[in-house]
N, CA, C and O atoms as CSV, one atom per row, in Angstrom:
chain,resi,resn,atom,element,x,y,z
A,1,MET,N,N,0.855,-1.165,0.000
A,1,MET,CA,C,0.000,0.000,0.000
A,1,MET,C,C,0.903,1.230,0.000
A,1,MET,O,O,1.818,1.341,0.816
A,2,ASN,N,N,0.636,2.155,-0.927
A,2,ASN,CA,C,1.460,3.356,-0.979
A,2,ASN,C,C,0.650,4.629,-1.229
A,2,ASN,O,O,1.229,5.676,-1.519
A,3,PHE,N,N,-0.654,4.555,-1.124
A,3,PHE,CA,C,-1.493,5.739,-1.319
A,3,PHE,C,C,-2.286,6.002,-0.055
A,3,PHE,O,O,-3.008,5.128,0.425
A,4,PHE,N,N,-2.155,7.196,0.482
A,4,PHE,CA,C,-2.809,7.550,1.737
A,4,PHE,C,C,-3.561,8.867,1.563
A,4,PHE,O,O,-3.049,9.822,0.979
A,5,ASP,N,N,-4.748,8.895,2.069
A,5,ASP,CA,C,-5.568,10.101,2.019
A,5,ASP,C,C,-5.858,10.514,3.456
A,5,ASP,O,O,-6.527,9.788,4.192
A,6,THR,N,N,-5.363,11.665,3.848
A,6,THR,CA,C,-5.616,12.152,5.204
A,6,THR,C,C,-6.219,13.542,5.113
A,6,THR,O,O,-6.191,14.180,4.061
A,7,ALA,N,N,-6.753,13.993,6.210
A,7,ALA,CA,C,-7.306,15.342,6.283
A,7,ALA,C,C,-7.376,15.759,7.734
A,7,ALA,O,O,-7.480,14.922,8.631
A,8,ILE,N,N,-7.320,17.037,7.954
A,8,ILE,CA,C,-7.420,17.565,9.310
A,8,ILE,C,C,-8.735,17.141,9.954
A,8,ILE,O,O,-8.833,17.063,11.179
A,9,ALA,N,N,-9.740,16.869,9.133
A,9,ALA,CA,C,-11.051,16.474,9.658
A,9,ALA,C,C,-11.056,15.066,10.231
A,9,ALA,O,O,-11.927,14.727,11.032
A,10,TYR,N,N,-10.091,14.240,9.830
A,10,TYR,CA,C,-10.041,12.871,10.341
A,10,TYR,C,C,-9.348,12.876,11.694
A,10,TYR,O,O,-8.155,13.163,11.782
A,11,GLN,N,N,-10.077,12.566,12.727
A,11,GLN,CA,C,-9.517,12.490,14.081
A,11,GLN,C,C,-8.808,13.786,14.487
A,11,GLN,O,O,-7.768,13.745,15.144
A,12,SER,N,N,-9.361,14.916,14.104
A,12,SER,CA,C,-8.815,16.236,14.453
A,12,SER,C,C,-7.362,16.405,14.050
A,12,SER,O,O,-6.600,17.087,14.735
A,13,GLY,N,N,-6.977,15.793,12.951
A,13,GLY,CA,C,-5.618,15.933,12.446
A,13,GLY,C,C,-4.636,14.909,12.962
A,13,GLY,O,O,-3.505,14.848,12.481
A,14,THR,N,N,-5.038,14.099,13.933
A,14,THR,CA,C,-4.092,13.117,14.462
A,14,THR,C,C,-3.777,12.033,13.439
A,14,THR,O,O,-2.711,11.420,13.496
A,15,SER,N,N,-4.697,11.787,12.500
A,15,SER,CA,C,-4.404,10.776,11.470
A,15,SER,C,C,-3.179,11.180,10.665
A,15,SER,O,O,-2.371,10.324,10.305
A,16,GLU,N,N,-3.026,12.467,10.378
A,16,GLU,CA,C,-1.859,12.934,9.634
A,16,GLU,C,C,-0.586,12.760,10.451
A,16,GLU,O,O,0.450,12.373,9.911
A,17,LYS,N,N,-0.657,13.040,11.738
A,17,LYS,CA,C,0.518,12.877,12.598
A,17,LYS,C,C,0.941,11.421,12.681
A,17,LYS,O,O,2.125,11.108,12.553
A,18,TYR,N,N,-0.017,10.533,12.893
A,18,TYR,CA,C,0.309,9.110,12.997
A,18,TYR,C,C,0.849,8.571,11.677
A,18,TYR,O,O,1.811,7.803,11.668
A,19,LEU,N,N,0.242,8.967,10.569
A,19,LEU,CA,C,0.722,8.526,9.274
A,19,LEU,C,C,2.136,9.052,9.035
A,19,LEU,O,O,2.998,8.320,8.547
A,20,GLY,N,N,2.373,10.303,9.373
A,20,GLY,CA,C,3.706,10.877,9.206
A,20,GLY,C,C,4.758,10.123,9.991
A,20,GLY,O,O,5.848,9.860,9.482
A,21,ARG,N,N,4.443,9.777,11.219
A,21,ARG,CA,C,5.393,9.006,12.032
A,21,ARG,C,C,5.635,7.624,11.444
A,21,ARG,O,O,6.773,7.157,11.397
A,22,ALA,N,N,4.571,6.970,10.996
A,22,ALA,CA,C,4.712,5.635,10.414
A,22,ALA,C,C,5.554,5.692,9.140
A,22,ALA,O,O,6.423,4.844,8.931
A,23,LEU,N,N,5.303,6.681,8.297
A,23,LEU,CA,C,6.077,6.811,7.069
A,23,LEU,C,C,7.537,7.114,7.383
A,23,LEU,O,O,8.441,6.567,6.752
A,24,ARG,N,N,7.760,7.979,8.350
A,24,ARG,CA,C,9.126,8.319,8.749
A,24,ARG,C,C,9.885,7.081,9.214
A,24,ARG,O,O,11.049,6.889,8.862
A,25,ASP,N,N,9.227,6.254,9.996
A,25,ASP,CA,C,9.896,5.119,10.629
A,25,ASP,C,C,9.957,3.864,9.765
A,25,ASP,O,O,10.863,3.048,9.934
A,26,TYR,N,N,9.000,3.694,8.835
A,26,TYR,CA,C,8.886,2.403,8.153
A,26,TYR,C,C,8.852,2.446,6.635
A,26,TYR,O,O,8.854,1.389,6.005
A,27,ALA,N,N,8.820,3.612,6.028
A,27,ALA,CA,C,8.625,3.662,4.575
A,27,ALA,C,C,9.797,4.339,3.888
A,27,ALA,O,O,10.547,5.101,4.499
A,28,LYS,N,N,9.935,4.042,2.606
A,28,LYS,CA,C,10.848,4.781,1.749
A,28,LYS,C,C,10.042,5.914,1.144
A,28,LYS,O,O,8.997,5.680,0.536
A,29,ARG,N,N,10.507,7.112,1.301
A,29,ARG,CA,C,9.735,8.273,0.853
A,29,ARG,C,C,9.393,8.208,-0.623
A,29,ARG,O,O,8.310,8.629,-1.030
A,30,GLU,N,N,10.310,7.681,-1.433
A,30,GLU,CA,C,10.065,7.638,-2.878
A,30,GLU,C,C,8.987,6.642,-3.268
A,30,GLU,O,O,8.517,6.657,-4.405
A,31,ASP,N,N,8.584,5.772,-2.341
A,31,ASP,CA,C,7.542,4.791,-2.629
A,31,ASP,C,C,6.150,5.250,-2.209
A,31,ASP,O,O,5.175,4.526,-2.408
A,32,VAL,N,N,6.047,6.428,-1.637
A,32,VAL,CA,C,4.780,6.903,-1.086
A,32,VAL,C,C,4.138,7.900,-2.047
A,32,VAL,O,O,4.818,8.766,-2.598
A,33,VAL,N,N,2.843,7.777,-2.241
A,33,VAL,CA,C,2.084,8.693,-3.079
A,33,VAL,C,C,1.134,9.466,-2.177
A,33,VAL,O,O,0.389,8.870,-1.399
A,34,GLY,N,N,1.157,10.770,-2.279
A,34,GLY,CA,C,0.246,11.604,-1.491
A,34,GLY,C,C,-0.737,12.300,-2.411
A,34,GLY,O,O,-0.516,12.395,-3.619
A,35,ALA,N,N,-1.805,12.778,-1.842
A,35,ALA,CA,C,-2.827,13.465,-2.634
A,35,ALA,C,C,-3.338,14.667,-1.863
A,35,ALA,O,O,-3.292,14.705,-0.633
A,36,THR,N,N,-3.817,15.629,-2.593
A,36,THR,CA,C,-4.454,16.790,-1.976
A,36,THR,C,C,-5.501,17.327,-2.938
A,36,THR,O,O,-5.562,16.923,-4.099
A,37,LYS,N,N,-6.298,18.213,-2.457
A,37,LYS,CA,C,-7.309,18.848,-3.304
A,37,LYS,C,C,-6.668,20.028,-4.032
A,37,LYS,O,O,-5.742,20.660,-3.523
A,38,ILE,N,N,-7.169,20.309,-5.217
A,38,ILE,CA,C,-6.574,21.360,-6.045
A,38,ILE,C,C,-6.548,22.706,-5.330
A,38,ILE,O,O,-5.605,23.476,-5.516
A,39,HIS,N,N,-7.558,23.009,-4.517
A,39,HIS,CA,C,-7.550,24.323,-3.864
A,39,HIS,C,C,-6.441,24.427,-2.821
A,39,HIS,O,O,-6.032,25.538,-2.484
A,40,HIS,N,N,-5.944,23.308,-2.301
A,40,HIS,CA,C,-4.799,23.373,-1.393
A,40,HIS,C,C,-3.534,23.761,-2.151
A,40,HIS,O,O,-2.705,24.516,-1.644
A,41,ILE,N,N,-3.393,23.240,-3.369
A,41,ILE,CA,C,-2.237,23.603,-4.188
A,41,ILE,C,C,-2.321,25.073,-4.578
A,41,ILE,O,O,-1.332,25.803,-4.503
A,42,GLU,N,N,-3.497,25.496,-4.990
A,42,GLU,CA,C,-3.671,26.902,-5.373
A,42,GLU,C,C,-3.389,27.818,-4.189
A,42,GLU,O,O,-2.787,28.880,-4.351
A,43,GLY,N,N,-3.825,27.409,-2.998
A,43,GLY,CA,C,-3.556,28.211,-1.804
A,43,GLY,C,C,-2.071,28.324,-1.514
A,43,GLY,O,O,-1.588,29.391,-1.134
A,44,ALA,N,N,-1.348,27.232,-1.691
A,44,ALA,CA,C,0.099,27.247,-1.460
A,44,ALA,C,C,0.806,28.135,-2.478
A,44,ALA,O,O,1.717,28.888,-2.134
A,45,VAL,N,N,0.380,28.041,-3.726
A,45,VAL,CA,C,0.973,28.876,-4.772
A,45,VAL,C,C,0.682,30.347,-4.489
A,45,VAL,O,O,1.572,31.190,-4.603
A,46,ASN,N,N,-0.546,30.654,-4.127
A,46,ASN,CA,C,-0.913,32.044,-3.851
A,46,ASN,C,C,-0.225,32.585,-2.608
A,46,ASN,O,O,-0.018,33.793,-2.491
A,47,ALA,N,N,0.127,31.713,-1.688
A,47,ALA,CA,C,0.758,32.160,-0.442
A,47,ALA,C,C,2.136,32.767,-0.677
A,47,ALA,O,O,2.593,33.591,0.115
A,48,VAL,N,N,2.794,32.369,-1.750
A,48,VAL,CA,C,4.119,32.943,-2.020
A,48,VAL,C,C,4.026,34.279,-2.741
A,48,VAL,O,O,5.038,34.949,-2.942
A,49,ASP,N,N,2.834,34.663,-3.124
A,49,ASP,CA,C,2.641,35.913,-3.848
A,49,ASP,C,C,1.995,36.962,-2.942
A,49,ASP,O,O,0.969,37.550,-3.283
A,50,ILE,N,N,2.610,37.182,-1.789
A,50,ILE,CA,C,2.088,38.183,-0.863
A,50,ILE,C,C,3.184,39.192,-0.557
A,50,ILE,O,O,4.371,38.897,-0.696
A,51,ASP,N,N,2.788,40.346,-0.152
A,51,ASP,CA,C,3.733,41.383,0.245
A,51,ASP,C,C,3.641,41.580,1.750
A,51,ASP,O,O,2.573,41.871,2.288
A,52,LEU,N,N,4.772,41.419,2.418
A,52,LEU,CA,C,4.826,41.617,3.859
A,52,LEU,C,C,5.573,42.899,4.164
A,52,LEU,O,O,6.518,43.264,3.464
A,53,THR,N,N,5.152,43.564,5.192
A,53,THR,CA,C,5.886,44.742,5.650
A,53,THR,C,C,7.147,44.278,6.372
A,53,THR,O,O,7.266,43.105,6.728
A,54,ASP,N,N,8.076,45.185,6.586
A,54,ASP,CA,C,9.288,44.845,7.333
A,54,ASP,C,C,8.943,44.366,8.737
A,54,ASP,O,O,9.584,43.448,9.248
A,55,ASP,N,N,7.940,44.971,9.368
A,55,ASP,CA,C,7.529,44.545,10.705
A,55,ASP,C,C,6.967,43.130,10.700
A,55,ASP,O,O,7.241,42.349,11.611
A,56,GLU,N,N,6.184,42.797,9.684
A,56,GLU,CA,C,5.632,41.449,9.587
A,56,GLU,C,C,6.742,40.411,9.371
A,56,GLU,O,O,6.710,39.331,9.959
A,57,ILE,N,N,7.704,40.741,8.538
A,57,ILE,CA,C,8.833,39.836,8.313
A,57,ILE,C,C,9.618,39.646,9.602
A,57,ILE,O,O,9.974,38.520,9.950
A,58,PHE,N,N,9.888,40.722,10.306
A,58,PHE,CA,C,10.605,40.628,11.575
A,58,PHE,C,C,9.847,39.744,12.560
A,58,PHE,O,O,10.449,38.904,13.229
A,59,TYR,N,N,8.546,39.924,12.653
A,59,TYR,CA,C,7.723,39.121,13.569
A,59,TYR,C,C,7.821,37.636,13.233
A,59,TYR,O,O,7.940,36.803,14.132
A,60,LEU,N,N,7.770,37.299,11.950
A,60,LEU,CA,C,7.839,35.901,11.540
A,60,LEU,C,C,9.225,35.300,11.765
A,60,LEU,O,O,9.347,34.123,12.104
A,61,GLU,N,N,10.262,36.105,11.577
A,61,GLU,CA,C,11.626,35.591,11.704
A,61,GLU,C,C,12.139,35.608,13.141
A,61,GLU,O,O,13.086,34.893,13.471
A,62,GLU,N,N,11.530,36.406,13.979
A,62,GLU,CA,C,12.038,36.595,15.338
A,62,GLU,C,C,12.146,35.278,16.111
A,62,GLU,O,O,13.146,35.042,16.789
A,63,ALA,N,N,11.147,34.439,16.017
A,63,ALA,CA,C,11.147,33.197,16.796
A,63,ALA,C,C,11.867,32.055,16.085
A,63,ALA,O,O,12.002,30.970,16.651
A,64,TYR,N,N,12.327,32.274,14.870
A,64,TYR,CA,C,12.961,31.208,14.100
A,64,TYR,C,C,14.336,30.873,14.670
A,64,TYR,O,O,15.175,31.755,14.854
A,65,VAL,N,N,14.551,29.609,14.943
A,65,VAL,CA,C,15.846,29.129,15.412
A,65,VAL,C,C,16.294,28.032,14.449
A,65,VAL,O,O,15.684,26.964,14.411
A,66,PRO,N,N,17.338,28.273,13.679
A,66,PRO,CA,C,17.769,27.247,12.732
A,66,PRO,C,C,18.292,26.010,13.453
A,66,PRO,O,O,18.905,26.107,14.516
A,67,HIS,N,N,18.043,24.864,12.865
A,67,HIS,CA,C,18.512,23.587,13.400
A,67,HIS,C,C,19.293,22.867,12.319
A,67,HIS,O,O,19.102,23.119,11.129
A,68,SER,N,N,20.161,21.981,12.734
A,68,SER,CA,C,20.905,21.168,11.779
A,68,SER,C,C,19.957,20.249,11.035
A,68,SER,O,O,18.970,19.765,11.590
A,69,LEU,N,N,20.272,20.016,9.765
A,69,LEU,CA,C,19.472,19.082,8.986
A,69,LEU,C,C,19.739,17.666,9.459
A,69,LEU,O,O,20.865,17.324,9.819
A,70,VAL,N,N,18.698,16.845,9.457
A,70,VAL,CA,C,18.828,15.446,9.851
A,70,VAL,C,C,18.090,14.576,8.848
A,70,VAL,O,O,17.289,15.071,8.055
A,71,GLY,N,N,18.361,13.288,8.888
A,71,GLY,CA,C,17.641,12.327,8.065
A,71,GLY,C,C,17.797,12.592,6.579
A,71,GLY,O,O,18.889,12.897,6.099
A,72,VAL,N,N,16.696,12.473,5.861
A,72,VAL,CA,C,16.699,12.611,4.409
A,72,VAL,C,C,17.168,14.003,3.994
A,72,VAL,O,O,17.863,14.153,2.989
A,73,MET,N,N,16.793,15.009,4.758
A,73,MET,CA,C,17.205,16.374,4.404
A,73,MET,C,C,18.722,16.505,4.441
A,73,MET,O,O,19.303,17.142,3.563
A,74,ALA,N,N,19.374,15.918,5.436
A,74,ALA,CA,C,20.831,15.964,5.523
A,74,ALA,C,C,21.465,15.154,4.403
A,74,ALA,O,O,22.473,15.561,3.825
A,75,GLU,N,N,20.871,14.004,4.102
A,75,GLU,CA,C,21.406,13.148,3.037
A,75,GLU,C,C,21.318,13.815,1.677
A,75,GLU,O,O,22.181,13.598,0.827
A,76,ASN,N,N,20.281,14.630,1.455
A,76,ASN,CA,C,20.064,15.273,0.155
A,76,ASN,C,C,20.598,16.695,0.092
A,76,ASN,O,O,20.334,17.415,-0.871
A,77,ARG,N,N,21.331,17.099,1.090
A,77,ARG,CA,C,21.812,18.488,1.187
A,77,ARG,C,C,22.512,18.940,-0.070
A,77,ARG,O,O,22.284,20.065,-0.515
A,78,ASN,N,N,23.352,18.117,-0.661
A,78,ASN,CA,C,24.160,18.533,-1.804
A,78,ASN,C,C,23.606,18.062,-3.147
A,78,ASN,O,O,24.278,18.178,-4.171
A,79,ASN,N,N,22.409,17.543,-3.145
A,79,ASN,CA,C,21.819,17.061,-4.407
A,79,ASN,C,C,21.069,18.149,-5.100
A,79,ASN,O,O,20.509,17.926,-6.174
């Protein structure tokens, strides 16, 4: 099985958390197929086309603490 459909509406979002943990621990990422609704993709695309004030950018960056890459992200760092 490699196709999973989750939503925040299923178990108040815990289904996504449990699936994420299971995939992290037991699956090869390249073997997993995910799905979403088209309006989620459109929302993500539109989210990058916004203008933030300097104060808004500062507010968003203020709490950001960079961490070292681990797992797949560290392995793919130079790819």
